[in-house]
PALOMI-44788 format. One record per atom (N, C-alpha, C, CB): residue number from 0; residue in three letters; atom name; x, z, y. Coordinates in nm, 2 decimals. Each point is the difference from the previous one (the first is absolute). Glycine has a CB too. Layout:
[NUM,'ALA','CA',[X,Z,Y]] ...
This chain:
[0,'MET','N',[17.23,19.30,10.19]] [0,'MET','CA',[-0.08,0.07,0.11]] [0,'MET','C',[0.05,0.13,0.03]] [0,'MET','CB',[-0.20,-0.12,-0.08]] [1,'LYS','N',[0.21,0.15,0.21]] [1,'LYS','CA',[0.05,0.13,0.04]] [1,'LYS','C',[-0.11,0.11,-0.02]] [1,'LYS','CB',[0.15,-0.11,0.17]] [2,'SER','N',[-0.10,0.23,-0.21]] [2,'SER','CA',[-0.09,0.11,-0.01]] [2,'SER','C',[-0.02,0.06,0.14]] [2,'SER','CB',[0.07,0.05,-0.24]] [3,'ARG','N',[-0.19,0.00,0.26]] [3,'ARG','CA',[-0.04,0.06,0.12]] [3,'ARG','C',[-0.03,0.15,-0.02]] [3,'ARG','CB',[-0.09,-0.22,0.09]] [4,'ARG','N',[0.12,0.30,0.01]] [4,'ARG','CA',[-0.02,0.14,0.00]] [4,'ARG','C',[-0.08,0.04,0.12]] [4,'ARG','CB',[0.21,0.04,-0.14]] [5,'ALA','N',[-0.32,0.02,0.13]] [5,'ALA','CA',[-0.08,0.04,0.11]] [5,'ALA','C',[0.06,0.12,0.07]] [5,'ALA','CB',[-0.21,-0.09,-0.11]] [6,'LEU','N',[0.18,0.09,0.24]] [6,'LEU','CA',[0.05,0.12,0.08]] [6,'LEU','C',[-0.08,0.12,-0.04]] [6,'LEU','CB',[0.06,-0.15,0.19]] [7,'ASP','N',[0.00,0.26,-0.21]] [7,'ASP','CA',[-0.06,0.12,-0.03]] [7,'ASP','C',[-0.11,0.04,0.09]] [7,'ASP','CB',[0.21,0.08,-0.10]] [8,'VAL','N',[-0.32,-0.03,0.06]] [8,'VAL','CA',[-0.12,0.02,0.08]] [8,'VAL','C',[0.03,0.10,0.11]] [8,'VAL','CB',[-0.15,-0.04,-0.20]] [9,'ALA','N',[0.23,0.15,0.17]] [9,'ALA','CA',[0.03,0.09,0.11]] [9,'ALA','C',[0.10,-0.06,0.10]] [9,'ALA','CB',[-0.03,0.19,-0.17]] [10,'ASP','N',[0.12,-0.27,0.13]] [10,'ASP','CA',[0.09,-0.07,0.09]] [10,'ASP','C',[-0.07,-0.10,0.09]] [10,'ASP','CB',[0.19,0.03,-0.17]] [11,'ARG','N',[-0.29,-0.10,0.11]] [11,'ARG','CA',[-0.08,-0.09,0.07]] [11,'ARG','C',[-0.08,0.07,0.11]] [11,'ARG','CB',[-0.01,-0.15,-0.20]] [12,'GLN','N',[-0.04,0.27,0.16]] [12,'GLN','CA',[-0.08,0.07,0.10]] [12,'GLN','C',[0.08,0.05,0.12]] [12,'GLN','CB',[-0.15,0.07,-0.19]] [13,'ARG','N',[0.28,-0.03,0.16]] [13,'ARG','CA',[0.09,0.04,0.10]] [13,'ARG','C',[0.02,-0.11,0.10]] [13,'ARG','CB',[0.11,0.16,-0.15]] [14,'ILE','N',[-0.09,-0.28,0.10]] [14,'ILE','CA',[0.02,-0.12,0.09]] [14,'ILE','C',[-0.12,-0.03,0.08]] [14,'ILE','CB',[0.16,-0.09,-0.17]] [15,'VAL','N',[-0.28,0.10,0.11]] [15,'VAL','CA',[-0.13,-0.02,0.07]] [15,'VAL','C',[-0.01,0.10,0.11]] [15,'VAL','CB',[-0.11,-0.10,-0.20]] [16,'ASP','N',[0.14,0.23,0.17]] [16,'ASP','CA',[-0.01,0.11,0.10]] [16,'ASP','C',[0.10,-0.02,0.11]] [16,'ASP','CB',[-0.07,0.15,-0.18]] [17,'PHE','N',[0.19,-0.20,0.15]] [17,'PHE','CA',[0.10,-0.03,0.10]] [17,'PHE','C',[-0.05,-0.10,0.10]] [17,'PHE','CB',[0.18,0.05,-0.16]] [18,'MET','N',[-0.24,-0.16,0.11]] [18,'MET','CA',[-0.06,-0.11,0.09]] [18,'MET','C',[-0.12,0.05,0.07]] [18,'MET','CB',[0.09,-0.17,-0.15]] [19,'ALA','N',[-0.17,0.25,0.09]] [19,'ALA','CA',[-0.13,0.05,0.07]] [19,'ALA','C',[0.03,0.10,0.11]] [19,'ALA','CB',[-0.12,-0.04,-0.22]] [20,'GLN','N',[0.23,0.12,0.21]] [20,'GLN','CA',[0.03,0.10,0.10]] [20,'GLN','C',[-0.12,0.09,0.03]] [20,'GLN','CB',[0.17,-0.16,0.09]] [21,'GLY','N',[-0.24,0.21,-0.19]] [21,'GLY','CA',[-0.11,0.09,0.02]] [21,'GLY','C',[-0.13,-0.06,0.04]] [21,'GLY','CB',[0.17,0.15,0.07]] [22,'ILE','N',[-0.17,-0.29,-0.07]] [22,'ILE','CA',[-0.13,-0.07,0.03]] [22,'ILE','C',[-0.05,-0.05,-0.13]] [22,'ILE','CB',[0.08,-0.07,0.23]] [23,'ASN','N',[-0.21,0.04,-0.24]] [23,'ASN','CA',[-0.06,-0.06,-0.12]] [23,'ASN','C',[0.07,-0.12,-0.04]] [23,'ASN','CB',[-0.22,0.09,0.07]] [24,'PRO','N',[0.28,-0.09,-0.19]] [24,'PRO','CA',[0.08,-0.12,-0.05]] [24,'PRO','C',[-0.08,-0.12,-0.01]] [24,'PRO','CB',[0.15,0.15,-0.11]] [25,'GLY','N',[-0.29,-0.14,0.11]] [25,'GLY','CA',[-0.08,-0.12,-0.01]] [25,'GLY','C',[-0.02,-0.08,0.13]] [25,'GLY','CB',[-0.12,0.12,-0.18]] [26,'PHE','N',[0.16,-0.06,0.29]] [26,'PHE','CA',[-0.01,-0.06,0.13]] [26,'PHE','C',[0.11,-0.12,0.01]] [26,'PHE','CB',[-0.09,0.22,0.10]] [27,'ALA','N',[0.05,-0.32,-0.03]] [27,'ALA','CA',[0.09,-0.11,0.02]] [27,'ALA','C',[0.11,0.04,0.10]] [27,'ALA','CB',[-0.18,-0.17,-0.04]] [28,'LEU','N',[0.30,0.13,0.01]] [28,'LEU','CA',[0.12,0.04,0.08]] [28,'LEU','C',[0.01,-0.10,0.12]] [28,'LEU','CB',[0.12,0.09,-0.20]] [29,'ASP','N',[-0.08,-0.03,0.31]] [29,'ASP','CA',[0.02,-0.08,0.12]] [29,'ASP','C',[0.15,-0.05,0.00]] [29,'ASP','CB',[-0.18,0.13,0.13]] [30,'PHE','N',[0.20,-0.25,-0.17]] [30,'PHE','CA',[0.14,-0.05,-0.01]] [30,'PHE','C',[0.06,-0.04,0.14]] [30,'PHE','CB',[-0.05,-0.08,-0.23]] [31,'SER','N',[-0.03,0.09,0.33]] [31,'SER','CA',[0.06,-0.02,0.13]] [31,'SER','C',[0.06,0.13,0.06]] [31,'SER','CB',[-0.17,-0.18,0.04]] [32,'ASP','N',[0.14,0.29,-0.11]] [32,'ASP','CA',[0.06,0.13,0.04]] [32,'ASP','C',[0.14,0.01,-0.06]] [32,'ASP','CB',[-0.23,0.10,0.01]] [33,'GLU','N',[0.33,-0.07,0.08]] [33,'GLU','CA',[0.14,0.01,-0.04]] [33,'GLU','C',[0.02,0.11,-0.11]] [33,'GLU','CB',[0.07,-0.08,0.23]] [34,'ASP','N',[-0.14,0.19,-0.21]] [34,'ASP','CA',[0.02,0.11,-0.10]] [34,'ASP','C',[-0.04,-0.05,-0.14]] [34,'ASP','CB',[-0.04,0.17,0.18]] [35,'THR','N',[-0.07,-0.24,-0.19]] [35,'THR','CA',[-0.05,-0.05,-0.13]] [35,'THR','C',[0.10,-0.10,-0.06]] [35,'THR','CB',[-0.24,0.03,0.08]] [36,'THR','N',[0.29,-0.12,0.00]] [36,'THR','CA',[0.10,-0.10,-0.05]] [36,'THR','C',[0.13,0.07,-0.05]] [36,'THR','CB',[-0.10,-0.18,0.15]] [37,'ASP','N',[0.14,0.29,-0.07]] [37,'ASP','CA',[0.11,0.07,-0.05]] [37,'ASP','C',[-0.02,0.07,-0.13]] [37,'ASP','CB',[0.06,0.04,0.24]] [38,'ARG','N',[-0.18,0.02,-0.25]] [38,'ARG','CA',[-0.03,0.07,-0.13]] [38,'ARG','C',[-0.01,-0.10,-0.11]] [38,'ARG','CB',[-0.13,0.17,0.12]] [39,'LEU','N',[0.08,-0.29,-0.10]] [39,'LEU','CA',[-0.01,-0.11,-0.10]] [39,'LEU','C',[0.14,-0.03,-0.05]] [39,'LEU','CB',[-0.21,-0.09,0.11]] [40,'ARG','N',[0.31,0.08,-0.01]] [40,'ARG','CA',[0.14,-0.04,-0.04]] [40,'ARG','C',[0.05,0.12,-0.09]] [40,'ARG','CB',[0.04,-0.14,0.21]] [41,'PHE','N',[-0.06,0.26,-0.17]] [41,'PHE','CA',[0.05,0.11,-0.08]] [41,'PHE','C',[-0.07,0.01,-0.14]] [41,'PHE','CB',[0.05,0.13,0.22]] [42,'MET','N',[-0.18,-0.16,-0.22]] [42,'MET','CA',[-0.07,0.00,-0.13]] [42,'MET','C',[0.06,-0.10,-0.09]] [42,'MET','CB',[-0.21,0.07,0.12]] [43,'VAL','N',[0.24,-0.19,-0.08]] [43,'VAL','CA',[0.06,-0.10,-0.08]] [43,'VAL','C',[0.14,0.05,-0.05]] [43,'VAL','CB',[-0.11,-0.18,0.12]] [44,'GLY','N',[0.18,0.25,-0.04]] [44,'GLY','CA',[0.13,0.06,-0.04]] [44,'GLY','C',[-0.02,0.11,-0.11]] [44,'GLY','CB',[0.09,-0.05,0.23]] [45,'LEU','N',[-0.20,0.13,-0.21]] [45,'LEU','CA',[-0.03,0.10,-0.10]] [45,'LEU','C',[-0.03,-0.06,-0.14]] [45,'LEU','CB',[-0.09,0.15,0.18]] [46,'ILE','N',[0.01,-0.26,-0.17]] [46,'ILE','CA',[-0.03,-0.07,-0.13]] [46,'ILE','C',[0.12,-0.06,-0.06]] [46,'ILE','CB',[-0.23,-0.05,0.09]] [47,'PHE','N',[0.32,-0.01,-0.01]] [47,'PHE','CA',[0.12,-0.06,-0.06]] [47,'PHE','C',[0.09,0.11,-0.06]] [47,'PHE','CB',[-0.01,-0.18,0.17]] [48,'MET','N',[0.01,0.30,-0.12]] [48,'MET','CA',[0.08,0.11,-0.05]] [48,'MET','C',[-0.06,0.07,-0.12]] [48,'MET','CB',[0.10,0.02,0.22]] [49,'SER','N',[-0.23,-0.05,-0.25]] [49,'SER','CA',[-0.07,0.07,-0.11]] [49,'SER','C',[0.06,-0.03,-0.13]] [49,'SER','CB',[-0.21,0.00,0.13]] [50,'PRO','N',[0.22,0.09,-0.22]] [50,'PRO','CA',[0.05,-0.03,-0.14]] [50,'PRO','C',[-0.08,-0.11,-0.07]] [50,'PRO','CB',[0.07,0.24,-0.02]] [51,'GLU','N',[-0.20,-0.25,0.05]] [51,'GLU','CA',[-0.08,-0.10,-0.07]] [51,'GLU','C',[0.04,-0.14,0.05]] [51,'GLU','CB',[-0.19,0.16,-0.02]] [52,'PHE','N',[0.23,-0.17,0.15]] [52,'PHE','CA',[0.05,-0.13,0.05]] [52,'PHE','C',[0.14,-0.04,-0.06]] [52,'PHE','CB',[-0.14,0.04,0.21]] [53,'LEU','N',[0.22,0.06,-0.23]] [53,'LEU','CA',[0.14,-0.02,-0.05]] [53,'LEU','C',[0.00,-0.02,-0.15]] [53,'LEU','CB',[0.09,0.13,0.20]] [54,'TRP','N',[-0.19,-0.08,-0.27]] [54,'TRP','CA',[0.00,-0.01,-0.14]] [54,'TRP','C',[0.00,-0.14,-0.05]] [54,'TRP','CB',[-0.12,0.22,-0.01]] [55,'ARG','N',[0.20,-0.25,-0.09]] [55,'ARG','CA',[0.00,-0.13,-0.06]] [55,'ARG','C',[-0.02,0.01,-0.15]] [55,'ARG','CB',[0.15,-0.08,0.18]] 
């Protein structure tokens, strides 16, 4: 079984803040908006580059 490592709470909050862009992060995102879909792509890249994702 592979071991798992949770994303650091502070790092997770930075990713949530990035996606929220100053808006309440509890609001539903409008995925028909081009800015939202662009941020989503960049968010996935941020997660892929995180030390927790790369840790084995």
